[in-house]
Backbone as JSON Lines, residues from 0, in Angstrom:
{"i":0,"aa":"M","n":[35.08,57.5,-18.02],"ca":[35.17,58.82,-18.6],"c":[35.15,59.84,-17.46]}
{"i":1,"aa":"T","n":[36.14,60.68,-17.43],"ca":[36.14,61.76,-16.44],"c":[35.6,63.02,-17.09]}
{"i":2,"aa":"D","n":[35.14,63.93,-16.25],"ca":[34.55,65.17,-16.74],"c":[35.55,66.04,-17.5]}
{"i":3,"aa":"I","n":[36.85,65.84,-17.28],"ca":[37.84,66.71,-17.92],"c":[38.44,66.1,-19.19]}
{"i":4,"aa":"Q","n":[38.05,64.88,-19.54],"ca":[38.51,64.28,-20.79],"c":[37.73,64.89,-21.95]}
{"i":5,"aa":"I","n":[38.33,64.85,-23.15],"ca":[37.64,65.33,-24.35],"c":[36.43,64.44,-24.6]}
{"i":6,"aa":"C","n":[35.33,65.05,-24.95],"ca":[34.07,64.33,-25.14],"c":[34.19,63.33,-26.29]}
{"i":7,"aa":"P","n":[33.59,62.14,-26.14],"ca":[33.63,61.14,-27.2],"c":[32.99,61.59,-28.51]}
{"i":8,"aa":"C","n":[32.11,62.6,-28.47],"ca":[31.38,63.0,-29.67],"c":[32.24,63.7,-30.72]}
{"i":9,"aa":"G","n":[33.49,63.97,-30.4],"ca":[34.37,64.57,-31.39],"c":[34.49,66.08,-31.32]}
{"i":10,"aa":"S","n":[33.79,66.69,-30.39],"ca":[33.97,68.14,-30.22],"c":[35.33,68.37,-29.57]}
{"i":11,"aa":"T","n":[35.72,69.59,-29.47],"ca":[36.99,69.91,-28.8],"c":[36.76,70.25,-27.34]}
{"i":12,"aa":"H","n":[35.53,70.05,-26.85],"ca":[35.18,70.39,-25.48],"c":[35.36,69.18,-24.56]}
{"i":13,"aa":"T","n":[35.46,69.47,-23.27],"ca":[35.51,68.39,-22.3],"c":[34.11,67.77,-22.2]}
{"i":14,"aa":"Y","n":[34.08,66.54,-21.73],"ca":[32.81,65.85,-21.53],"c":[31.89,66.68,-20.63]}
{"i":15,"aa":"R","n":[32.44,67.27,-19.58],"ca":[31.64,68.08,-18.63],"c":[30.95,69.24,-19.34]}
{"i":16,"aa":"R","n":[31.61,69.85,-20.31],"ca":[31.05,71.02,-20.99],"c":[30.27,70.66,-22.24]}
{"i":17,"aa":"C","n":[30.31,69.39,-22.65],"ca":[29.7,69.0,-23.92],"c":[28.48,68.11,-23.68]}
{"i":18,"aa":"C","n":[28.65,66.82,-23.68],"ca":[27.51,65.89,-23.63],"c":[27.01,65.55,-22.23]}
{"i":19,"aa":"R","n":[27.85,65.7,-21.22],"ca":[27.44,65.33,-19.87],"c":[26.14,66.02,-19.42]}
{"i":20,"aa":"P","n":[25.97,67.34,-19.65],"ca":[24.71,67.96,-19.23],"c":[23.48,67.31,-19.85]}
{"i":21,"aa":"F","n":[23.58,66.88,-21.1],"ca":[22.46,66.21,-21.74],"c":[22.23,64.84,-21.11]}
{"i":22,"aa":"H","n":[23.31,64.13,-20.81],"ca":[23.19,62.82,-20.17],"c":[22.59,62.95,-18.77]}
{"i":23,"aa":"K","n":[22.72,64.12,-18.16],"ca":[22.18,64.35,-16.81],"c":[20.78,64.96,-16.83]}
{"i":24,"aa":"G","n":[20.2,65.2,-18.04],"ca":[18.82,65.64,-18.11],"c":[18.53,66.95,-18.82]}
{"i":25,"aa":"T","n":[19.55,67.75,-19.12],"ca":[19.33,68.98,-19.87],"c":[18.91,68.63,-21.3]}
{"i":26,"aa":"A","n":[17.92,69.34,-21.82],"ca":[17.44,69.08,-23.18],"c":[18.47,69.57,-24.19]}
{"i":27,"aa":"A","n":[18.78,68.74,-25.18],"ca":[19.68,69.13,-26.26],"c":[19.0,70.22,-27.09]}
{"i":28,"aa":"P","n":[19.71,71.31,-27.43],"ca":[19.07,72.42,-28.12],"c":[18.86,72.22,-29.62]}
{"i":29,"aa":"T","n":[19.56,71.26,-30.22],"ca":[19.47,71.03,-31.66],"c":[19.53,69.54,-31.96]}
{"i":30,"aa":"P","n":[19.09,69.14,-33.15],"ca":[19.23,67.73,-33.52],"c":[20.7,67.29,-33.51]}
{"i":31,"aa":"E","n":[21.62,68.15,-33.95],"ca":[23.03,67.77,-33.94],"c":[23.54,67.53,-32.53]}
{"i":32,"aa":"A","n":[23.16,68.4,-31.59],"ca":[23.59,68.21,-30.2],"c":[23.04,66.9,-29.65]}
{"i":33,"aa":"L","n":[21.78,66.57,-29.98],"ca":[21.21,65.31,-29.51],"c":[21.93,64.13,-30.14]}
{"i":34,"aa":"M","n":[22.2,64.2,-31.44],"ca":[22.9,63.1,-32.11],"c":[24.28,62.9,-31.51]}
{"i":35,"aa":"R","n":[25.01,63.98,-31.27],"ca":[26.34,63.87,-30.67],"c":[26.25,63.24,-29.27]}
{"i":36,"aa":"S","n":[25.25,63.66,-28.51],"ca":[25.1,63.1,-27.16],"c":[24.7,61.63,-27.21]}
{"i":37,"aa":"R","n":[23.95,61.24,-28.23],"ca":[23.59,59.83,-28.38],"c":[24.82,59.0,-28.8]}
{"i":38,"aa":"Y","n":[25.67,59.56,-29.65],"ca":[26.92,58.88,-30.0],"c":[27.75,58.67,-28.74]}
{"i":39,"aa":"S","n":[27.9,59.72,-27.94],"ca":[28.66,59.6,-26.69],"c":[28.02,58.57,-25.75]}
{"i":40,"aa":"A","n":[26.69,58.56,-25.7],"ca":[26.0,57.58,-24.86],"c":[26.28,56.16,-25.33]}
{"i":41,"aa":"N","n":[26.33,55.95,-26.64],"ca":[26.71,54.63,-27.16],"c":[28.12,54.27,-26.73]}
{"i":42,"aa":"A","n":[29.03,55.21,-26.87],"ca":[30.43,54.96,-26.51],"c":[30.59,54.68,-25.02]}
{"i":43,"aa":"L","n":[29.74,55.28,-24.2],"ca":[29.83,55.13,-22.75],"c":[28.87,54.07,-22.19]}
{"i":44,"aa":"G","n":[28.07,53.46,-23.04],"ca":[27.14,52.42,-22.6],"c":[25.94,52.92,-21.83]}
{"i":45,"aa":"L","n":[25.46,54.11,-22.12],"ca":[24.34,54.72,-21.39],"c":[23.01,54.37,-22.06]}
{"i":46,"aa":"T","n":[22.54,53.15,-21.85],"ca":[21.33,52.68,-22.52],"c":[20.08,53.45,-22.1]}
{"i":47,"aa":"K","n":[19.99,53.83,-20.84],"ca":[18.8,54.57,-20.4],"c":[18.67,55.9,-21.13]}
{"i":48,"aa":"Y","n":[19.79,56.57,-21.35],"ca":[19.75,57.84,-22.09],"c":[19.33,57.59,-23.54]}
{"i":49,"aa":"L","n":[19.86,56.55,-24.15],"ca":[19.5,56.25,-25.53],"c":[18.01,55.99,-25.66]}
{"i":50,"aa":"Q","n":[17.45,55.24,-24.73],"ca":[16.01,54.97,-24.78],"c":[15.2,56.23,-24.52]}
{"i":51,"aa":"A","n":[15.64,57.04,-23.58],"ca":[14.9,58.26,-23.23],"c":[14.88,59.28,-24.37]}
{"i":52,"aa":"T","n":[15.87,59.24,-25.24],"ca":[15.94,60.21,-26.34],"c":[15.5,59.62,-27.67]}
{"i":53,"aa":"W","n":[14.94,58.43,-27.64],"ca":[14.42,57.75,-28.83],"c":[12.92,57.98,-28.86]}
{"i":54,"aa":"H","n":[12.38,58.45,-29.97],"ca":[10.96,58.74,-30.07],"c":[10.14,57.5,-29.8]}
{"i":55,"aa":"T","n":[9.04,57.66,-29.08],"ca":[8.21,56.51,-28.68],"c":[7.65,55.74,-29.87]}
{"i":56,"aa":"S","n":[7.51,56.39,-31.02],"ca":[6.94,55.7,-32.18],"c":[7.89,54.68,-32.8]}
{"i":57,"aa":"T","n":[9.18,54.79,-32.52],"ca":[10.16,53.87,-33.12],"c":[11.11,53.25,-32.09]}
{"i":58,"aa":"R","n":[10.96,53.6,-30.82],"ca":[11.84,53.1,-29.76],"c":[11.68,51.6,-29.56]}
{"i":59,"aa":"P","n":[12.79,50.86,-29.52],"ca":[12.68,49.43,-29.24],"c":[12.27,49.21,-27.78]}
{"i":60,"aa":"A","n":[11.55,48.12,-27.54],"ca":[11.1,47.81,-26.19],"c":[12.27,47.54,-25.26]}
{"i":61,"aa":"D","n":[13.31,46.95,-25.8],"ca":[14.49,46.63,-24.99],"c":[15.73,47.02,-25.78]}
{"i":62,"aa":"L","n":[16.68,47.57,-25.11],"ca":[17.92,47.99,-25.75],"c":[19.09,47.53,-24.9]}
{"i":63,"aa":"T","n":[19.95,46.74,-25.5],"ca":[21.16,46.31,-24.81],"c":[22.37,46.68,-25.66]}
{"i":64,"aa":"L","n":[23.45,46.95,-25.01],"ca":[24.69,47.27,-25.71],"c":[25.73,46.2,-25.42]}
{"i":65,"aa":"T","n":[25.26,44.97,-25.28],"ca":[26.13,43.84,-24.96],"c":[27.25,43.68,-25.98]}
{"i":66,"aa":"D","n":[26.91,43.77,-27.25],"ca":[27.91,43.61,-28.31],"c":[28.37,44.96,-28.86]}
{"i":67,"aa":"N","n":[28.35,45.97,-28.01],"ca":[28.73,47.32,-28.41],"c":[30.18,47.34,-28.89]}
{"i":68,"aa":"P","n":[30.44,47.85,-30.09],"ca":[31.82,47.9,-30.58],"c":[32.59,49.03,-29.89]}
{"i":69,"aa":"Q","n":[33.85,49.15,-30.22],"ca":[34.66,50.26,-29.74],"c":[34.46,51.43,-30.71]}
{"i":70,"aa":"W","n":[33.81,52.46,-30.23],"ca":[33.55,53.63,-31.07],"c":[34.81,54.48,-31.12]}
{"i":71,"aa":"L","n":[35.21,54.87,-32.34],"ca":[36.48,55.55,-32.54],"c":[36.36,57.03,-32.85]}
{"i":72,"aa":"K","n":[35.38,57.4,-33.68],"ca":[35.33,58.77,-34.18],"c":[33.97,59.06,-34.77]}
{"i":73,"aa":"L","n":[33.54,60.3,-34.63],"ca":[32.29,60.76,-35.2],"c":[32.57,61.92,-36.14]}
{"i":74,"aa":"D","n":[32.01,61.85,-37.34],"ca":[32.08,62.95,-38.31],"c":[30.66,63.38,-38.64]}
{"i":75,"aa":"V","n":[30.3,64.6,-38.27],"ca":[29.0,65.15,-38.65],"c":[29.18,65.84,-39.99]}
{"i":76,"aa":"L","n":[28.45,65.37,-40.99],"ca":[28.58,65.91,-42.35],"c":[27.63,67.07,-42.59]}
{"i":77,"aa":"T","n":[26.37,66.92,-42.2],"ca":[25.4,68.0,-42.31],"c":[24.38,67.87,-41.2]}
{"i":78,"aa":"A","n":[23.78,68.99,-40.84],"ca":[22.7,69.01,-39.84],"c":[21.73,70.12,-40.22]}
{"i":79,"aa":"T","n":[20.44,69.8,-40.16],"ca":[19.42,70.79,-40.49],"c":[18.38,70.82,-39.38]}
{"i":80,"aa":"M","n":[17.71,71.97,-39.28],"ca":[16.64,72.12,-38.3],"c":[15.65,73.1,-38.89]}
{"i":81,"aa":"E","n":[14.4,72.64,-39.04],"ca":[13.35,73.5,-39.56],"c":[12.11,73.26,-38.72]}
{"i":82,"aa":"G","n":[11.77,74.24,-37.91],"ca":[10.65,74.07,-37.0],"c":[10.92,72.95,-36.02]}
{"i":83,"aa":"N","n":[10.03,71.97,-35.99],"ca":[10.17,70.85,-35.06],"c":[10.75,69.59,-35.72]}
{"i":84,"aa":"D","n":[11.32,69.75,-36.91],"ca":[11.92,68.63,-37.62],"c":[13.41,68.9,-37.84]}
{"i":85,"aa":"G","n":[14.19,67.85,-37.79],"ca":[15.62,68.01,-38.02],"c":[16.21,66.76,-38.63]}
{"i":86,"aa":"T","n":[17.39,66.93,-39.24],"ca":[18.12,65.8,-39.81],"c":[19.6,65.97,-39.46]}
{"i":87,"aa":"V","n":[20.28,64.84,-39.4],"ca":[21.73,64.84,-39.24],"c":[22.29,63.72,-40.11]}
{"i":88,"aa":"H","n":[23.27,64.07,-40.93],"ca":[23.98,63.08,-41.74],"c":[25.36,62.95,-41.11]}
{"i":89,"aa":"F","n":[25.71,61.72,-40.71],"ca":[26.98,61.53,-40.02],"c":[27.64,60.21,-40.41]}
{"i":90,"aa":"K","n":[28.91,60.11,-40.06],"ca":[29.66,58.86,-40.16],"c":[30.23,58.57,-38.78]}
{"i":91,"aa":"A","n":[29.98,57.36,-38.3],"ca":[30.51,56.91,-37.01],"c":[31.46,55.75,-37.28]}
{"i":92,"aa":"H","n":[32.69,55.92,-36.87],"ca":[33.72,54.92,-37.11],"c":[33.88,54.05,-35.86]}
{"i":93,"aa":"F","n":[33.98,52.75,-36.08],"ca":[34.1,51.84,-34.94],"c":[34.98,50.65,-35.32]}
{"i":94,"aa":"Q","n":[35.42,49.94,-34.27],"ca":[36.28,48.78,-34.48],"c":[35.67,47.56,-33.83]}
{"i":95,"aa":"E","n":[35.7,46.47,-34.57],"ca":[35.31,45.15,-34.06],"c":[36.44,44.21,-34.4]}
{"i":96,"aa":"G","n":[37.06,43.66,-33.38],"ca":[38.23,42.81,-33.62],"c":[39.34,43.63,-34.25]}
{"i":97,"aa":"N","n":[39.86,43.14,-35.36],"ca":[40.94,43.84,-36.06],"c":[40.44,44.65,-37.26]}
{"i":98,"aa":"T","n":[39.12,44.79,-37.38],"ca":[38.56,45.48,-38.54],"c":[37.89,46.78,-38.12]}
{"i":99,"aa":"T","n":[38.18,47.83,-38.88],"ca":[37.55,49.13,-38.67],"c":[36.39,49.26,-39.64]}
{"i":100,"aa":"H","n":[35.27,49.76,-39.14],"ca":[34.06,49.93,-39.95],"c":[33.59,51.37,-39.87]}
{"i":101,"aa":"C","n":[32.7,51.71,-40.78],"ca":[32.07,53.02,-40.76],"c":[30.57,52.85,-40.94]}
{"i":102,"aa":"L","n":[29.82,53.41,-40.02],"ca":[28.37,53.45,-40.11],"c":[28.0,54.85,-40.59]}
{"i":103,"aa":"E","n":[27.34,54.92,-41.74],"ca":[26.89,56.22,-42.25],"c":[25.37,56.25,-42.13]}
{"i":104,"aa":"E","n":[24.86,57.36,-41.61],"ca":[23.42,57.44,-41.39],"c":[22.89,58.84,-41.7]}
{"i":105,"aa":"H","n":[21.69,58.85,-42.3],"ca":[20.89,60.06,-42.46],"c":[19.77,59.91,-41.43]}
{"i":106,"aa":"S","n":[19.86,60.64,-40.33],"ca":[18.93,60.49,-39.21],"c":[17.85,61.55,-39.24]}
{"i":107,"aa":"R","n":[16.67,61.17,-38.74],"ca":[15.56,62.1,-38.59],"c":[15.29,62.33,-37.11]}
{"i":108,"aa":"F","n":[14.99,63.59,-36.77],"ca":[14.7,63.98,-35.4],"c":[13.43,64.8,-35.37]}
{"i":109,"aa":"V","n":[12.74,64.78,-34.25],"ca":[11.54,65.57,-34.07],"c":[11.59,66.21,-32.67]}
{"i":110,"aa":"R","n":[11.06,67.43,-32.58],"ca":[11.0,68.11,-31.28],"c":[9.57,68.08,-30.78]}
{"i":111,"aa":"E","n":[9.41,67.61,-29.54],"ca":[8.11,67.58,-28.88],"c":[8.27,68.11,-27.47]}
{"i":112,"aa":"H","n":[7.4,69.03,-27.1],"ca":[7.41,69.61,-25.75],"c":[8.8,70.14,-25.38]}
{"i":113,"aa":"G","n":[9.48,70.74,-26.36],"ca":[10.76,71.37,-26.11],"c":[11.96,70.44,-26.09]}
{"i":114,"aa":"R","n":[11.77,69.15,-26.41],"ca":[12.87,68.19,-26.4],"c":[12.97,67.52,-27.77]}
{"i":115,"aa":"W","n":[14.21,67.32,-28.21],"ca":[14.46,66.61,-29.46],"c":[14.53,65.12,-29.2]}
{"i":116,"aa":"Y","n":[14.03,64.35,-30.18],"ca":[14.06,62.89,-30.11],"c":[14.56,62.32,-31.44]}
{"i":117,"aa":"Y","n":[15.33,61.26,-31.35],"ca":[15.74,60.51,-32.53],"c":[14.54,59.69,-33.0]}
{"i":118,"aa":"V","n":[14.23,59.76,-34.29],"ca":[13.11,59.0,-34.85],"c":[13.63,57.75,-35.55]}
{"i":119,"aa":"D","n":[14.43,57.94,-36.59],"ca":[14.98,56.81,-37.33],"c":[16.06,57.31,-38.27]}
{"i":120,"aa":"G","n":[16.62,56.37,-39.02],"ca":[17.65,56.76,-39.97],"c":[17.85,55.73,-41.05]}
{"i":121,"aa":"K","n":[18.39,56.18,-42.15],"ca":[18.78,55.29,-43.25],"c":[20.28,55.09,-43.11]}
{"i":122,"aa":"T","n":[20.67,53.83,-42.96],"ca":[22.07,53.54,-42.66],"c":[22.72,52.67,-43.72]}
{"i":123,"aa":"S","n":[24.03,52.77,-43.76],"ca":[24.85,51.85,-44.52],"c":[26.14,51.67,-43.72]}
{"i":124,"aa":"T","n":[26.69,50.47,-43.79],"ca":[27.92,50.17,-43.06],"c":[28.9,49.57,-44.03]}
{"i":125,"aa":"Y","n":[30.15,49.98,-43.92],"ca":[31.19,49.39,-44.75],"c":[32.47,49.27,-43.95]}
{"i":126,"aa":"S","n":[33.28,48.29,-44.34],"ca":[34.57,48.08,-43.69],"c":[35.61,48.94,-44.37]}
{"i":127,"aa":"K","n":[36.56,49.37,-43.57],"ca":[37.65,50.19,-44.1],"c":[38.93,49.37,-44.11]}
{"i":128,"aa":"P","n":[39.66,49.43,-45.19],"ca":[40.93,48.69,-45.24],"c":[41.88,49.15,-44.16]}
{"i":129,"aa":"Q","n":[42.63,48.21,-43.62],"ca":[43.6,48.54,-42.56],"c":[44.83,49.16,-43.13]}
């Protein structure tokens, strides 16, 4: 990924102007910005960023992206922020082999010490006809 390519998160901005600053340590200002940067991190294989932005109460001890699918598209459906709590409802489209799938999630986020963290989410996955 070069800095001048369109960001994987689906914004119309370049990676340099969108998710790269978060991947380099800048705190995401909203739950939606954090979720988008985590989607991009999945697409780019940035496991350290994913772990660093996962709340300690639910973070897995080890995270590998060995079987990471090809991420195709992100659709943010809704995003809320109230005080130090936030939610994001999204659909992430991906491909495994010749089949396209969609992961839909209602995610929860919390802000601590000025930084947002992913807590958990309720997910469903379905295959899309070709």
